[in-house]
C-alpha positions in Angstrom: -32.5 -3.3 -20.0 -29.2 -3.7 -18.1 -27.3 -2.2 -21.0 -29.5 0.9 -21.1 -28.9 1.2 -17.3 -25.2 0.9 -17.9 -25.3 3.8 -20.4 -26.5 6.0 -17.6 -23.1 5.5 -15.9 -21.0 6.3 -18.9 -20.7 10.0 -17.8 -19.3 8.8 -14.5 -16.4 6.9 -16.2 -15.8 9.8 -18.6 -15.6 12.2 -15.6 -13.1 9.9 -14.0 -11.0 9.9 -17.1 -11.1 13.7 -17.3 -10.0 14.0 -13.7 -7.2 11.5 -14.3 -6.1 13.6 -17.3 -6.1 16.7 -15.1 -4.0 15.0 -12.5 -1.5 13.9 -15.2 -1.4 17.5 -16.5 -0.8 18.9 -13.0 1.9 16.3 -12.3 3.7 17.2 -15.6 3.5 21.0 -15.0 3.9 21.3 -11.2 6.1 18.2 -10.5 8.0 17.4 -13.7 10.6 15.3 -12.0 7.9 13.0 -10.6 6.2 12.9 -14.0 9.5 11.8 -15.7 10.1 9.3 -12.9 6.6 7.9 -13.6 7.6 7.4 -17.2 6.0 10.6 -18.6 2.5 9.2 -18.8 -0.2 10.8 -20.9 -3.9 11.1 -20.2 -6.8 9.1 -21.6 -8.2 12.0 -23.7 -5.5 14.7 -23.4 -1.8 14.4 -22.7 1.0 16.8 -21.8 3.6 17.5 -24.5 6.3 14.8 -24.7 4.1 12.2 -23.0 4.8 8.7 -23.9 1.8 6.9 -25.4 2.9 3.5 -24.1 2.8 4.7 -20.5 -0.6 6.5 -20.8 -2.5 4.4 -18.2 0.5 3.2 -16.2 -0.3 5.0 -12.9 -4.1 4.7 -13.3 -4.6 1.6 -11.2 -1.9 2.4 -8.6 -3.4 5.8 -8.0 -6.7 4.2 -7.2 -5.1 2.9 -4.0 -2.3 5.2 -3.1 -1.6 8.9 -3.3 1.9 9.5 -4.6 4.3 11.4 -2.4 4.5 14.3 -4.8 0.7 14.9 -4.4 0.4 14.6 -0.6 1.1 18.2 0.2 -1.1 19.7 -2.6 -4.7 20.0 -1.4 -6.1 20.6 -4.9 -4.5 17.5 -6.3 -5.5 15.4 -3.2 -9.2 16.5 -3.8 -8.8 15.5 -7.5 -7.5 12.1 -6.4 -10.5 11.5 -4.1 -12.9 12.6 -6.8 -11.2 10.2 -9.2 -11.4 7.3 -6.8 -15.1 8.0 -5.9 -16.1 8.1 -9.5 -14.2 4.8 -10.3 -15.9 3.2 -7.2 -19.4 4.3 -8.4 -18.6 2.9 -11.9 -17.5 -0.4 -10.5 -20.5 -0.7 -8.2 -22.8 -0.1 -11.1 -21.1 -2.6 -13.4 -20.9 -5.3 -10.7 -24.5 -4.7 -9.7 -25.6 -5.1 -13.3 -23.6 -8.3 -13.7 -25.0 -9.8 -10.5 -28.6 -8.8 -11.3 -28.1 -10.4 -14.8 -26.7 -13.5 -13.2 -29.4 -13.8 -10.5 -32.4 -12.6 -12.4 -31.3 -13.1 -16.0 -34.7 -14.0 -17.5 -36.7 -11.7 -15.3 -34.9 -8.6 -16.3 -35.6 -9.0 -20.0 
């Protein structure tokens, strides 16, 4: 049962990855100096040309908590950051809820 419930939230994490890819793409095209300084990261599903595969997820976790300076004056990118963060929060709440319910009610859920 918990695994089936977890599958309902897969679209949430996919949407977060798609938004992350869009932010990477916008950074590479609108703010190329910042993109190069970040190590030319690529996206999860799609990457800009010349992206370095080894830095694909390098800004992922830091962007969950801070908006980089290059994005602060761009309202469109700021909205994408907030959407990305909300989706990741929803995903984490769902996963932790399932783990806690499995721990507390393990036998009852099955």
